[in-house]
N, C-alpha and C positions, 0 to 999 in steps of 0.2 A: 487724361480723360476730361479733368476738371476744365483744362483749357479748351477742349473741344466742346463742352457744354456752353461756356461763355460765348465762344464764337457762334454756336448755333442760336443762343438767345439773342445776341446782338444782330445776327442776320435776319432772325424772325421779326424783330421790332422794326429793322429797317424795311423790310418787306411790307409790313403792316402800315407803315407810315406812307410808302409809295401807293399802296392800294387805296388807303383813305383819301389821298390827295386826288387820284384819278376817277375813284368810283363812288366816293361819298361813304358816309357812316353806315347806313343800313346795308347796303350790298356787301360792304366788307365784313361786317358781322355775319352775314349770311355765308360768305365764302369760308370764314373761320369755322363757323358751326359745320358746314359740310366737310371741310377738311378734318377736323376733329372727329366727326361721326365717321369717316372713312378710316381714320387711323384706329378707332375703336373696333370697328367691324373686322378689319383684317388681323387685329391683334387677337380678337376673340370672335370667331366667325359666328357664334351662337347668337351674338346680339343682332344679326341681321333679321332674326325672327320678330325683334321689335318694331320693325317697319310696318308689318301687317297690324301688330297690336295698336300701332298709333295711327291706323287707317282714319279714324274718326277726325284726328286733329289735321292730317294731311289733306284729307277730302274737304274739309271745311275751309281751311286757310287758303289752299291753293285754288280751290274751285270758286270760293265765294267771297274771299277778302282780298287776296293779292290782286293789285291792279284796280281796285274799286276806289271811286273818290271818297274822301272823308265824310261826305253827307251821306252817301249810300251806307257806309258802315255804321254810321250813327243812327241811321233810321232803324236799324234792326232793334233798336231799343224803344221804338215808338209803336203806336197803336196801328199804324199802317205798315208794320214790318213786312207783311207778306207782299204787299204791292211794291213797296219802295226799296226792298232790299232782296228778298228771295227771288222774285221773278226777274229782276233785272240782272242778278247773278247767274240765274239759269240761262237767260236769252243771249247773254254775250261773254262766254267763258273764254279765257284766254287758251292759246295754243298748248302751252305746257300744262295747264290745269287739266285739259282734256285727256292727256297722255301719261301723265305722271305715274298713274299705277301700273301701266304696261312697262314704263322705264324702270320702276322699282322692282317688278317681278323678274325682268331681265337682269337687273343688278343682283338679286338674290340667287338667280341660277348661276350667275358668274361666280358667286362666293362658294356655291356648291362645288363648282369644278375647281375653284382654288382649293378647296378643302381636299379634294382628290389628290392634287398635286403635292399640297404642303404638309398633309397629314396622311401619309401613306399606310401608317400601322392601323389607322381606323377603318371600320367597314365602309367600304366606298358607297355602298347602297344597302339602306336598311329595309327589309321587307315587312310589310304589314298585311293583316288579312283582308283589309280594305282596298288595296291596291288593284287588285284584279277587277273589281266592280266599277271602279272609277275608269280605268283604262279601257275596259270593254265598252263603256257608254261613250267615252271620248272617240274610240275607234268607229263605232256605229255611226256617229254624227259626222265623221270624215267621209265614210262610205255614202251616206245620204246626201252629203253636200255635192258629190259628183253625180249621184244617181237622180236626184229629185229636184235640186235647186234650179228653178227657171232662170235666175240671174246669179252668176257664179260669184260676183263681187259682193252683192247684197248678202248671198248665201254664207260668205266668208265672214262678214260683219256679224250676221245673226248667229253662226257657230261660235264666234269669238265670245259673244255675249253669254252664250250657254256655258261654255267650257273653260274660259280663262280663269276664273276665280277659283276653279277646282284646283288649279295648279298650285295655290297657296298651301294646300294640303301637303304636298310633296316638299315643299320649302321648309315646312315646320318639322315633318318627320325626318327628314336628313340633317338638319342643321342644329336642332336642339340637342343638348348634351345632359343638362342637370335639371332636376326637379326645381331647383332654386330659380332657374330663368322661366320655368313655367309659372310659378308664383308671381314673378315680376309681370309677366304677360297679363295674368288674370288681374292683378292690382291695377294695370294700366286701364284694362277694360272697365273696372269699377270706377275709377277717377273720371274716365271718359262718360260712362253713364250717369254719374253724378253731375257733372258740368252740364250735360245735355238735359238732364231732367230739371235742374235749377233754372235753367232759361226758359224750358216750357212752363214751369211754375210761374215765373215772372210774366210770361204771356198771359197767363190765365188772369193774373193779379190785375193787369192793365187792360184786360179784355180786348186783346188785339183782334183787329178786323180781319175777317176771312171772307172768301168767295161765297156768294149766295148758293152756289151749287153743292156746298158741302152739308148743307141741311136742307129739310123739306119744311115748307110752311105748314104741313098738316101736322109735324110733330109738336108744334107749339113753340115757345120761347126756348132758344138755346143761346146762353150768354156769349160763348165763343168755344172754338175747338183748337188746342194748341197743337203746333207742328215742330217747334224748336228749330233745329238746323235743317230740317227736311222740308220738302215741298208740299207734303200731304200728312194729315194726322195718322192715317193708317200705316205710313212708312214709320213713322215715329213709334207707334204702337207694337209694330213688328220688331223693331230694335230693342225696345224695352222688353218685349215678351222673351227674346233671347237672353238677354242680361240679368233679368230678375232671378230666374232659377240658379244661374251661375254664381250670383251673390249670396243666394240662400246656401248653396253648396260651401261656400267660402266661409259664411258665418258658422256652420256646423264644424267646419274643420278647425276653427281658430280657438285658440285657448287663452291668449292675452285678453283681459277684461276690455281695455282700452280699445283694441282692435275690433272687439265683438260690438261695442257701442257705436264705433265708426260706421262698420259695415251695416249694422242695423239702421243707421240713419241714412245710408245710401239706398238700402232697400225701400225705406220709407218714402224717400224722395222720388225715386223711380216709380213706385206704385202710385203716388199722388199724381205724378206727372201722367202716367198711364190713364188714371181716371179722367183726367182732364182733356185727354185726347177725344173723349166721347166716342171712341172705337168700340162698337159692341163685339166685333170679331176679336179684338185685342183683349177685352175683358174675358171672353170665353177661354180662348188660348191660354192667357196666363193662369187662370184657375186650373184648367187641365194640365198645364205644365208644373204647376206647385204640387198638384196631386200626384203626378208621375214621380216626382222627387221623393215625396212622403212614402209612396209605394216602394221605391227602391231603398229608402232608409230604414223604415219599419212599418211593415204592412198593417200591423195593429192599429197605428195612428191614423189611417186613412179616413175611416169613418168620422172620428172626432174632428179632424181637420176639415172634412167637407162640411160638417154641421157649423162649424165655427165660420167658415168663410161664407156659408149660405146666409148665416146670421147678419154678418157684416154687409153682405149684399142687400138683403132686405132693408136692414137699417137705412142704407144709402138711398134705395129706391124710395123709401117712404118720406125722407127728410131732404133730399135733393131732387125737386121736381124736373130739373133739365135731364138728369140721368133716368128717371122713371119714364119721361115722355120719349126718350130714345128707345128704351126697351119696349114699352107698351106700342109703340108705332109699328113694331115688327109684326104684331097680332092684328094689325087693322087691315082693312079692306083697302084703303088708300095705299098702304105699302105694297100690297100684292099687285094692284093696278099699276102703280109707278114702276115696280120691278119688272113687270111683264112687258111693258111698252118700251122701256129704254134702260132699265137697270140690270141686276144680276141675273134675274131669271131669263129675260131676253137674250142677254150675252151668252149664257150657257146654253140655251137652245140653238142659238146661231152657231157658236163654237161646235155643238154635237152635230149639227147637220153638216158642217164643213169637214168635220172629221170623217163622218160616214162617206162624204163624197170623195175623200182622198185618204181611204181607210188604211192602204198598206204602206205608202211611202211618205205620206203627208204632202203639204203644200210646199215644202222647203224652208230652210232656215231663214228667219227674218221676214217671213211673208204675212204673218197674221198675228195679232194679240199682244204684241210686245213693244219695245221702245224702238227697234229698228224698222219695223213695218210703220210705225206712227211717223218717225222721222223721214221716211221715204214716201209717205201718204200712199200705201199700197192697199188694194183690195178694200176700200173703205173701212179700214181697221179701226179698232178702239182697244183700250186696255182690257184684257180678257178678265181680269180679277180672279182668275182661277189658273195657276201655273200648270197644273196637269192638264187641263183642257188645252191652254195655249200649246203645250209640248205635243199633246196628241194631234193637234191641227197641223202643226209644222213638221213633226217626225213620223206621223202615222202610227200604227199599232206596234211595230217594231220598236220605235223610238220611245213611246210612252211606256211599254213593257220593261225596256232596259233602264228607264228612269226609275220606275217603281221599285225595280229590283235594286238599284243603287241606294234608294232612300231606306228601304228594308234593311239592306245590308249595313249601311251607316249606322242605324239605331241598334241592330242586332249585335254587331261586333263591338260597338262601343259599350253596350249593357254587359256583354260577356267580359269585357275588359276589367270590370269591377273586380271578379274574382282573381283575376291575375296580379292584381296590385296588392302589395302587402302593407303599405303605410295606410293607416286610417284617415289621416287628413287628405291624402291623394285620392281615396276612395269617395270621400265627400266631393271634392272638386269634381270628380268624373260624374257622380250621381247628378250634381247640378248640371254639368255639361250636357248629359244625356237629356235631362228635362227640358233644357234650353232648345237643343237641337230638335227635339220632338215637337216643341212649340212651332218652330220655323216650318217644319213638314206640315204641321196641321194648318198653320196660317196660310199655307200656299193654295188651301181650298178656297180662300176668300180674296187673296191679292197675290200678285206676281212678286213674292218676296226675293226670289232669286234673280229679279231683274234689277234689284237694288244693290250696286256693287259692295256698299259697306256692309249690308247683312250677308250677302252671299260670301264675302271675304271672311267674315268673322265666323260663319258657319264651318266653313272648311279650316280655318285655323283652329277651331276648338276640336273638330273632329280629329285633326292631326295631333294636337296636344294629348288626347286620350290614346291614341295609337302609340305615341311615344312613351307614355307613362305605363302602358302595358306591355309593350313590345320592343321599344327603342332603347330602353336602359339596360345596360350590361346586367346580365342575371345574378352576378356577384354583388352588385350595388343594390339590386332589389332585395336579395336574401338578407343583407346586412341591414338594410332599413327595416325590414320586416321583423327581424330578430331583435333589434333595438326597440321597435314599437311594442313588441310582445313583452319584453322585459319592463318596460315602463308601465304598462297596463297592469302587469302583475304585481 
């Protein structure tokens, strides 16, 4: 056995030497990393779920960094970061960076099939109460593709943008095995949120330049609006609105003092970054999300928390003029006029009229209000800024009804899951997740949050985590954890 190990080590060093000679150092390191990752995943298939947890890292590196000149990468730390880095990265993505998430999803489904063959004693498919609502919406989407899409190939692209990221839900529910890995996933999300928010705070410190369309001259002076690794502040605000309640849930679940200090710092960083996005909808949604967490945790604390948050809000409005200008502008006649001629009010009315004109079956997937229609320049479209209206226009009354049922089922089943879980720490995780998911659902009234792959993937990842904790763990393990937790509290 020892002789075999020595031969294997020697062969490995020899192969690495050849790779380094022909490929160079960085490609060799990448190849080694990939091989090690594959070995880990096939040794423990549960680790495949970390791929979606690391979505922020992969998305940023593969879409925005890999293949960029050093000058562009360095420009992300300058005041013209938006123009010199973000726009250039968006305008010229590499082929692999455009399809990495599809490849990763296929790989994870491959791991699922591998699990079926390799671990035959385990349940081949774990059912959860949310499965039916997701499958029903997907099936309706396929039917409408054949019935209503004026262009089949654009329709396929539009349907993919709607349902693809829901598939991460099934990856998570089928491949997760232990709460330990759930905690690892949540910790990865926290680290990602911390790094993204710190970069946003840095952008505020250097007063990064932004497009003039992000503010209105009638608002008064706005120093800047941060966007971090995203292309718009509202995207960043949606991302933070999802993760802040999750972090709050982890804070309440944590018992170690050092960890509580760390998580508190993460929450403070993300909250400060959210403030600097100058996203009014983000502020409102985050306030409501945290309130939902408090309601799920302890109903008696809802009123005091609302009062405390209102006091902080008023203090900020009084002493930070740029924030008060953003808020007071909503009440002005200038905002109403601007919104009615080309803003949210105008877009909502346009979307409603199109919905009524295509009431039953909609205009077809990818035809209006989203990224697919914008890419193909169809129907003089614009970003709908309301995912529900966009869905109604493209999928008609049947589609929007099925989607609203899916959103209701997601929150309802995730909230019911709290009573199914015995462990108090896991209950707090789920409360934070439910609050975060509720925030994304509310945010879809103001932005197309599900059009953002990163946010949509994290939404379904977290929904899958809740379903696993409540319904995916073996009942014996859940009871054992619950008894241990009860004994400790006693």
